[in-house]
C-alpha positions as CSV (number, residue, x, y, z in Angstrom):
1,M,-161.2,-139.6,54.5
2,K,-158.7,-140.0,57.7
3,I,-156.1,-142.4,57.4
4,V,-153.6,-144.0,59.9
5,F,-150.6,-145.6,58.3
6,L,-148.7,-148.5,59.8
7,G,-145.4,-149.5,58.1
8,T,-141.8,-149.6,58.5
9,G,-140.0,-150.9,55.5
10,E,-138.9,-148.8,52.4
11,I,-141.6,-150.5,50.4
12,G,-144.1,-148.5,52.3
13,L,-142.7,-145.0,51.6
14,P,-144.3,-144.7,48.1
15,S,-147.7,-145.4,49.5
16,L,-147.3,-143.1,52.6
17,E,-146.1,-140.2,50.2
18,A,-149.2,-140.8,48.0
19,I,-151.5,-140.7,51.0
20,Y,-149.7,-137.5,52.4
21,N,-149.8,-135.6,49.0
22,S,-153.5,-136.4,48.1
23,S,-156.0,-133.8,48.9
24,D,-158.6,-136.5,49.1
25,Y,-157.1,-137.9,52.3
26,E,-156.2,-136.6,55.8
27,L,-153.1,-138.6,57.2
28,V,-153.9,-138.3,60.9
29,S,-150.8,-140.3,62.3
30,V,-148.1,-142.8,61.4
31,F,-147.2,-145.8,63.4
32,T,-143.7,-147.5,62.7
33,Q,-141.4,-149.8,64.7
34,P,-139.3,-148.4,67.3
35,D,-135.6,-147.5,66.3
36,R,-133.4,-150.5,66.4
37,P,-129.7,-151.1,66.8
38,Y,-127.9,-151.5,63.4
39,G,-124.4,-152.3,62.4
40,R,-121.3,-153.2,64.1
41,K,-121.5,-150.4,66.5
42,G,-125.2,-151.0,67.4
43,E,-126.3,-147.4,66.7
44,L,-129.9,-146.8,66.6
45,K,-131.5,-146.6,63.1
46,S,-134.8,-144.9,62.4
47,S,-137.0,-146.2,59.6
48,V,-137.6,-144.3,56.4
49,I,-141.3,-144.0,57.5
50,K,-140.2,-142.4,60.7
51,E,-138.0,-140.0,58.8
52,F,-140.6,-139.0,56.5
53,A,-143.2,-138.6,59.2
54,E,-140.8,-136.4,61.3
55,S,-139.8,-134.2,58.4
56,R,-143.4,-133.3,57.7
57,S,-144.4,-132.9,61.3
58,I,-146.9,-135.9,61.0
59,T,-148.0,-137.4,64.4
60,L,-145.8,-140.5,64.9
61,Y,-146.0,-143.4,67.4
62,Q,-143.5,-146.0,67.7
63,P,-144.9,-148.5,70.0
64,E,-142.9,-151.7,71.1
65,K,-146.1,-153.6,70.6
66,I,-149.3,-152.6,68.7
67,K,-151.4,-154.7,71.0
68,E,-150.5,-152.6,74.1
69,Q,-153.5,-150.5,75.3
70,E,-151.7,-147.3,75.0
71,A,-150.9,-148.0,71.4
72,I,-154.6,-148.9,70.7
73,E,-155.9,-145.7,72.4
74,H,-153.5,-143.6,70.1
75,L,-155.0,-145.4,67.1
76,R,-158.7,-144.7,68.4
77,S,-157.7,-141.2,69.1
78,G,-157.2,-140.3,65.4
79,R,-160.8,-141.8,64.5
80,P,-159.5,-143.1,61.3
81,D,-161.9,-144.0,58.4
82,V,-159.1,-146.5,57.0
83,I,-156.0,-148.2,58.5
84,V,-153.4,-148.8,55.8
85,V,-150.8,-151.3,56.6
86,I,-147.5,-152.1,54.6
87,A,-144.6,-154.1,56.1
88,Y,-145.3,-153.1,59.7
89,G,-143.8,-156.3,61.1
90,Q,-146.6,-157.1,63.6
91,I,-149.8,-159.1,63.4
92,L,-152.7,-156.7,64.4
93,P,-154.9,-157.7,67.3
94,K,-158.7,-157.7,66.8
95,A,-159.1,-154.6,68.8
96,V,-156.9,-152.8,66.2
97,L,-159.0,-154.2,63.3
98,Q,-162.2,-152.9,64.8
99,I,-161.1,-149.3,65.0
100,P,-161.5,-147.8,61.6
101,K,-165.0,-146.8,60.3
102,I,-164.6,-148.5,56.9
103,A,-161.6,-151.0,56.9
104,C,-158.1,-152.2,57.4
105,I,-156.2,-152.5,54.2
106,N,-153.0,-154.5,54.0
107,L,-150.6,-154.5,51.1
108,H,-148.2,-157.4,50.9
109,A,-145.2,-157.7,48.5
110,S,-146.1,-161.0,47.0
111,L,-149.1,-162.6,45.1
112,L,-150.6,-164.4,48.1
113,P,-150.6,-167.2,49.2
114,L,-147.0,-167.4,47.5
115,Y,-144.4,-166.0,49.9
116,R,-146.3,-165.1,52.8
117,G,-144.2,-163.7,55.7
118,A,-141.6,-161.1,56.2
119,S,-139.4,-161.3,53.3
120,P,-141.5,-162.0,50.2
121,I,-139.2,-160.2,47.6
122,Q,-136.3,-161.8,48.7
123,A,-138.0,-165.3,48.6
124,A,-139.2,-164.6,45.0
125,I,-135.5,-163.7,43.9
126,L,-134.2,-166.8,45.6
127,N,-136.7,-168.8,43.9
128,G,-135.7,-167.4,40.6
129,D,-139.2,-166.1,39.7
130,A,-139.4,-164.0,36.6
131,S,-142.2,-161.9,37.9
132,T,-144.1,-161.3,41.2
133,G,-146.6,-158.9,42.3
134,L,-148.4,-157.0,45.1
135,T,-151.5,-158.3,47.1
136,V,-154.1,-155.7,48.4
137,M,-156.5,-157.2,51.0
138,Y,-158.9,-156.3,53.5
139,I,-157.8,-157.5,57.0
């Protein structure tokens, strides 16, 4: 099964590693956010997802916007059966959702609808929740 992975945050790394290490899947490419300035000096910082992909010579794309035609063409070129999304940081347009043969699957770090948005773990901690979870859903 051909898989394209879209993710940026550290929370996505265990899933990316599992896909990469499985003989059941072919990881055809990884998409992550472009490097961003970080810290007082504003030095560019790569995501852990990028570092993982580069260290294993996995095809890597860092489009500024996933809705750009070039990014969509790169997604199509991998002919994925499934697109896996974890903390990618952008809303996927319909053109992207229609690419995989089987489905787009999203993992979100909360029990939706609680704490939807970009920082669900922090929201659960700030709210004093004793437990939380992970939502897996088709998109």
